[in-house]
C-alpha positions as CSV (number, residue, x, y, z in Angstrom):
1,A,97.2,88.3,118.1
2,L,100.5,89.8,116.9
3,F,100.6,92.1,120.0
4,I,100.5,89.0,122.2
5,Q,103.2,87.3,120.2
6,A,105.4,90.4,120.2
7,G,104.9,90.9,124.0
8,I,106.0,87.4,124.7
9,G,109.1,87.9,122.5
10,I,110.0,91.1,124.3
11,W,109.6,89.4,127.7
12,Q,111.8,86.4,126.5
13,F,114.6,88.6,125.5
14,L,114.6,91.0,128.4
15,T,114.4,88.3,131.0
16,Q,116.5,85.8,129.0
17,S,114.1,83.1,130.1
18,D,111.1,81.2,128.7
19,I,108.3,78.9,129.8
20,A,107.0,75.7,128.2
21,W,103.2,75.7,127.8
22,K,101.8,72.5,126.2
23,W,98.3,73.9,125.8
24,L,99.7,76.5,123.3
25,G,102.4,74.3,121.9
26,M,105.2,76.5,123.3
27,A,108.5,74.7,123.8
28,L,111.1,75.8,126.4
29,H,114.1,77.8,125.0
30,S,117.2,78.2,127.1
31,P,120.2,80.2,125.9
32,A,122.4,77.7,127.8
33,Q,121.1,74.8,125.7
34,L,122.6,73.8,122.4
35,G,120.1,74.2,119.5
36,T,118.5,77.2,120.9
37,V,118.6,80.2,118.6
38,V,120.9,82.8,120.2
39,V,123.1,85.7,119.3
40,E,126.6,86.0,120.7
41,G,128.0,89.3,122.0
42,A,130.9,90.7,119.9
43,E,132.9,91.6,123.0
44,N,132.2,89.2,125.8
45,G,130.9,86.3,123.6
46,G,127.8,85.7,125.9
47,R,124.8,83.8,124.5
48,W,121.7,86.0,124.3
49,L,118.3,84.3,123.7
50,R,116.6,85.8,120.7
51,A,112.8,86.5,120.7
52,Y,110.7,83.5,119.7
53,G,107.3,84.6,120.9
54,G,105.1,81.5,120.6
55,M,106.7,80.5,117.3
56,S,109.0,77.6,116.6
57,H,111.8,79.9,115.4
58,T,112.9,83.5,115.8
59,N,113.0,84.1,112.0
60,I,109.3,83.1,111.9
61,L,108.3,85.7,114.5
62,G,110.5,88.2,112.7
63,G,108.9,87.6,109.3
64,V,105.4,87.8,110.7
65,L,106.1,91.0,112.6
66,A,107.7,92.6,109.5
67,I,104.5,92.0,107.6
68,G,102.5,93.2,110.6
69,V,104.4,96.4,110.9
70,L,103.6,97.3,107.2
71,I,99.9,96.5,107.7
72,L,99.8,98.6,110.9
73,M,101.7,101.5,109.3
74,G,99.1,101.4,106.5
75,V,96.3,101.6,109.1
76,I,98.0,104.7,110.7
77,V,98.6,106.4,107.4
78,N,95.1,105.8,106.0
79,Y,93.1,106.5,109.2
80,G,95.3,107.8,112.0
81,F,96.1,111.2,110.4
82,K,92.4,111.9,109.8
83,K,92.1,112.7,113.5
84,K,92.9,116.3,114.1
85,N,93.8,115.8,117.7
86,F,95.7,113.0,119.5
87,S,93.1,110.3,120.1
88,L,92.8,106.9,121.6
89,F,93.1,105.5,118.1
90,S,96.5,107.1,117.7
91,L,97.7,106.0,121.2
92,I,96.8,102.4,120.6
93,S,98.2,102.4,117.1
94,Y,101.6,103.8,118.2
95,L,101.7,101.5,121.2
96,L,101.2,98.5,118.9
97,L,103.9,99.8,116.5
98,F,106.3,100.3,119.4
99,T,105.7,96.7,120.6
100,F,106.0,95.3,117.0
101,I,109.2,97.1,116.2
102,T,110.8,96.3,119.6
103,S,110.0,92.6,119.3
104,L,111.1,92.5,115.7
105,F,114.4,94.0,116.8
106,F,114.8,91.4,119.5
107,T,114.4,88.6,117.1
108,F,117.8,89.7,115.5
109,S,116.5,88.2,112.3
110,R,118.5,89.8,109.5
111,G,116.1,88.5,106.9
112,A,113.1,90.0,108.7
113,W,114.9,93.3,109.1
114,L,115.7,93.3,105.4
115,S,112.1,92.3,104.6
116,L,110.8,95.4,106.4
117,L,113.4,97.7,104.8
118,V,112.6,96.5,101.3
119,G,108.8,96.8,101.9
120,L,109.2,100.4,103.1
121,F,111.5,101.2,100.2
122,V,109.0,99.9,97.6
123,W,106.2,101.8,99.3
124,F,108.2,105.1,99.2
125,V,109.3,104.6,95.6
126,F,105.9,104.0,94.2
127,N,104.4,106.9,96.2
128,Y,107.2,109.1,94.8
129,F,106.7,108.2,91.2
130,Q,102.9,108.4,91.4
131,G,103.2,111.8,92.9
132,N,101.2,110.9,96.0
133,K,102.8,113.5,98.3
134,S,100.1,113.4,101.0
135,V,100.6,109.7,101.6
136,S,104.4,110.1,101.4
137,R,104.4,112.8,104.1
138,K,102.2,110.7,106.4
139,L,104.3,107.6,105.8
140,S,107.5,109.6,106.5
141,K,106.2,110.7,109.9
142,V,105.5,107.1,110.9
143,T,108.8,105.9,109.5
144,L,110.6,108.5,111.5
145,F,109.1,107.1,114.7
146,V,110.2,103.6,113.7
147,L,113.7,104.9,112.8
148,M,114.2,106.7,116.1
149,L,113.1,103.6,118.0
150,V,115.5,101.4,116.1
151,I,118.4,103.9,116.6
152,I,117.8,103.9,120.4
153,L,117.6,100.1,120.6
154,S,120.7,99.7,118.4
155,G,122.6,102.0,120.7
156,I,121.6,100.1,123.8
157,F,122.4,96.7,122.2
158,S,125.2,97.8,119.8
159,D,127.3,94.7,120.7
160,L,124.7,92.3,119.5
161,V,123.7,94.3,116.5
162,S,127.4,94.4,115.4
163,T,127.6,90.7,115.6
164,R,124.5,90.1,113.4
165,L,125.4,92.7,110.8
166,S,129.1,91.9,110.6
167,G,128.7,88.1,110.6
168,G,131.5,87.7,113.1
169,G,131.6,85.1,115.8
170,G,131.5,81.3,115.5
171,L,127.8,80.9,115.4
172,E,127.3,83.5,112.7
173,A,130.1,82.1,110.5
174,R,128.6,78.6,110.9
175,S,125.2,79.8,110.0
176,N,126.4,81.6,106.9
177,T,128.4,78.5,105.8
178,E,125.4,76.2,106.3
179,R,123.1,78.5,104.3
180,V,125.5,78.6,101.4
181,Q,126.1,74.9,101.5
182,S,122.3,74.2,101.5
183,L,122.0,76.2,98.2
184,G,124.3,73.7,96.5
185,E,122.5,70.8,98.0
186,A,119.2,72.1,96.8
187,W,120.5,72.3,93.3
188,G,121.7,68.7,93.5
189,V,118.2,67.6,94.4
190,I,116.7,69.7,91.6
191,T,118.9,68.2,89.0
192,K,117.7,64.7,89.9
193,N,114.1,65.5,88.8
194,P,114.0,69.1,87.5
195,L,110.5,68.9,85.8
196,L,108.3,67.2,88.4
197,G,110.5,67.4,91.6
198,A,110.9,65.0,94.5
199,G,107.3,65.5,95.7
200,V,105.7,67.8,98.2
201,G,107.3,67.4,101.6
202,N,110.0,65.0,100.3
203,Y,113.0,67.4,100.2
204,T,114.7,66.1,103.3
205,L,114.1,62.5,102.2
206,A,115.7,63.3,98.9
207,L,118.6,65.0,100.7
208,Q,119.0,61.9,102.9
209,Q,119.2,59.7,99.8
210,E,121.9,62.0,98.4
211,H,123.9,62.1,101.7
212,P,123.0,59.0,103.7
213,D,125.9,59.3,106.2
214,R,124.8,62.4,108.0
215,S,123.2,62.7,111.5
216,V,119.4,63.1,111.4
217,W,119.6,66.9,112.3
218,G,121.9,67.4,109.3
219,Y,118.9,67.2,106.9
220,Q,117.3,70.7,106.7
221,P,115.3,72.4,104.0
222,V,117.2,74.9,101.9
223,H,116.8,78.5,103.2
224,N,115.2,79.6,99.9
225,A,111.5,78.9,99.4
226,F,111.8,79.3,95.6
227,L,114.5,76.6,95.4
228,L,112.5,74.4,97.8
229,V,109.4,74.7,95.7
230,W,111.4,73.8,92.6
231,A,113.0,70.8,94.3
232,E,109.6,69.5,95.6
233,I,107.2,70.2,92.8
234,G,109.6,70.7,89.9
235,F,109.9,73.4,87.3
236,I,106.3,73.0,86.2
237,G,104.9,73.6,89.7
238,S,107.3,76.4,90.5
239,F,106.4,78.1,87.3
240,F,102.8,78.2,88.4
241,F,103.9,79.3,91.9
242,V,105.9,82.3,90.5
243,S,103.0,83.1,88.0
244,I,100.6,83.5,90.9
245,L,103.0,86.0,92.6
246,A,103.5,87.9,89.3
247,W,99.7,88.0,88.7
248,I,99.1,89.4,92.2
249,A,101.9,92.0,91.7
250,A,100.4,93.0,88.3
251,I,96.9,93.5,89.9
252,L,98.3,95.6,92.8
253,Y,100.3,97.7,90.4
254,Q,97.2,98.3,88.2
255,R,95.2,99.3,91.2
256,R,98.1,101.6,92.4
257,D,97.9,99.7,95.7
258,H,101.3,100.8,97.0
259,Q,100.8,99.3,100.5
260,G,99.9,96.0,98.9
261,L,103.0,96.1,96.7
262,A,105.1,96.9,99.8
263,I,103.7,93.9,101.7
264,L,104.2,91.6,98.6
265,A,107.9,92.8,98.3
266,S,108.4,92.1,102.0
267,L,107.0,88.6,101.5
268,L,109.2,88.0,98.5
269,V,112.3,88.8,100.6
270,I,111.2,86.2,103.2
271,L,110.7,83.7,100.4
272,V,114.3,84.3,99.2
273,F,115.9,83.9,102.7
274,E,113.6,81.4,104.5
275,H,111.9,78.1,103.9
276,W,109.2,78.1,106.6
277,I,106.6,79.7,104.4
278,W,106.6,76.5,102.3
279,S,107.9,73.9,104.7
280,L,105.7,74.5,107.7
281,H,101.9,74.3,108.1
282,F,101.8,77.7,109.8
283,G,103.9,79.2,107.0
284,M,101.6,78.0,104.3
285,L,98.5,79.4,106.1
286,F,100.3,82.7,106.7
287,F,101.5,83.0,103.1
288,W,98.2,82.4,101.4
289,F,96.4,84.5,104.0
290,V,98.6,87.5,103.3
291,L,98.2,87.1,99.5
292,G,94.4,86.9,99.9
293,M,94.4,89.8,102.2
294,I,96.3,92.2,100.0
295,Y,94.3,91.1,97.0
296,K,90.9,91.5,98.6
297,S,91.7,94.7,100.7
298,G,92.9,96.5,97.6
299,K,89.8,95.5,95.7
300,I,87.6,96.8,98.5
301,R,89.4,100.1,98.7
302,K,89.1,100.6,95.0
303,R,85.4,100.0,95.1
304,N,84.9,102.4,98.0
305,V,86.8,105.1,96.2
306,G,84.8,104.6,93.1
307,S,81.5,104.8,94.9
């Protein structure tokens, strides 16, 4: 499924075009149309369409692909290196990894890039302190492949990468300003009802009551899922939400499931910089699916090792 999404994203960026398909709920995205998520070139200022895939936003595709890359790298590390010779399994695995990384790069989602980096960092750190040199060597080889691919893509599209990393340009400055402003607005909603919140799905309604003179598109969820959870279900609800994450982290650490901890760390970065995991139906399904997957898969691996 991610391979299809990633492939669509690569095609969108390379052709700078898109198609609308009502049967799959895909809207048309044109770089010439205001409201479309684009990246501006640092030198010529041109508008480049970022990869959407079949998602409603480029950051969603980026976040999903970041988690998908960590899962796929775990598959390669755990199974791919057991093959003595280059096999069909290895070919397919690295083809998928190439597609995922390329599409993730074309989303130009800084949060998704950081999410993957933090996940890999956590994975390497835990392997190092646990003295798991075999896994570290295998993970290093796969990471080297990813790094080489990113360096090549960064060299080709250095103008666009420079814009995203430096925060220069009108669009980047406006995006950063709106994100910072939304943090203050979220705190204003939280202080109105800190214990019980405004109600699930009522954040933008509460924001409209605070700022009634804005245009309708000016009411957006805060780009921080933790603050959004607090604003909607209060301190009591957010306490249980964070407790679930801490409980999962403690279980993964106890099992020494380093890949699971890496995926959880990557997920936490997305929660810090995005709201779609809590505000959108797809995000909710994806979030709880990933939590259930890393909990159950680690349990199965431990049982298999014990037997």
